[in-house]
C-alpha positions, 0 to 999 in steps of 0.5 A: 165652465169646464167644456171637457177639452184636455188641458196641457199636459205637464208630462208632455212639456217635460219630454220635450225639454228632455228630447231637446237636452238629448239632441243639444248633448248629442251636438256637443259629442259631435262637436267634440268628435269634429275637433279631434278629427281635425287634430288628427289631420293636423298630426298627419300633415305634420308628419308628412311635411317633416319627412318630406323636409328630410327627403327633399332636403328643403326647409321651406317644406315644413315651414308651417309645421310649428303653426300646426303644432300651435293649433294642435295646442290650442285644440287640446285645450278646447277639447279638454274643457268641453270634456270637463263641461260635459262630464259636469253638467250632462252626468253621461253614463255607460256608452257616452261616459266612455266616449268623453273619457276616450276623447280626452285621452285621444286628445292628449295622445295627438298633442303628443304626436305633435310635439314628437313632429317638432322633435323630428324637424329639429333633428332634420335641421341637423341633418340638412346642415351636412351632406346626406349620409345615405339614401332614405328608404326605411324612414319614409316607409316608417313615416307612411306606416306611422300616418296610416296608423294615426289615420286608422286609429281616429277612423276607428274612434269616429266609426266605433270600429274595434277590428279597424283599431285592432289592425292598428295595434297589429301594425305596430310590429312592422313599425318597430322592426323598421326601426330596429333595421334603421338602428342596425344600419346606422350603427354600422356607419358609425363603427366604420366611420366616426365622421358620420356619428352626429348624422347617424344619431340624428337618423336614429332620433328620427326613427325613434320619434316615428316609432313612437308616434306609432305608439300613440296611435296604438294608445288611441286603438286601445282606447277605442276598444275600451270605448266600444267594448269596455275592454282594457287591452292595454296589458294583453297576456300575449304581445299583441291580441289577435283580431279573433280575440275581439268580441263581435 
């Protein structure tokens, strides 16, 4: 007999399932973000240790860097697989879709930064086998700038901050200028004394790899601007877009 009490509402159950699915999706996105943060921290540590090995002339300083690079490679695969699964099963749209696409791009940039650090260490081995060529001033400065660019680019991703991303793009000019300064100075060494050529070339390559690390940080920053604003700034009309050009 019907006593007039309301029965269960199918719509309410569907709503609860929908809310739980969204919560699960949010957790998966957060896990993706945490893995990228871990990758960035590894990349920063690798940069620091590679340059410290050069400055201190001590191979032990960077002994664990190859292990860090293997961890980067493992995380790259995990992140790619997780992102593809999210795209296939969650069918994200708008901001979530841009976030996942940006995450896959940033993932690749960080892995390539790891490869560049390994290249730096190979050049450092050449330098440690011979007497120092010159006091190192510009290269440690370049490394510090490049490392900060990597950190700021990831911070801009985590915080969804296009202005911080733009500051990374602007910082690239300073790294480029230091690389050019290193090149000019070392060319002078090579022309004045052919015995310095091998060491000078190794230092030039170190500066080139640091400059490329800065370029990858810029790529991450450009991905963040696209993620947050839907604007593609990879090929601006001017060499560097001004911060004022960003939409608030």
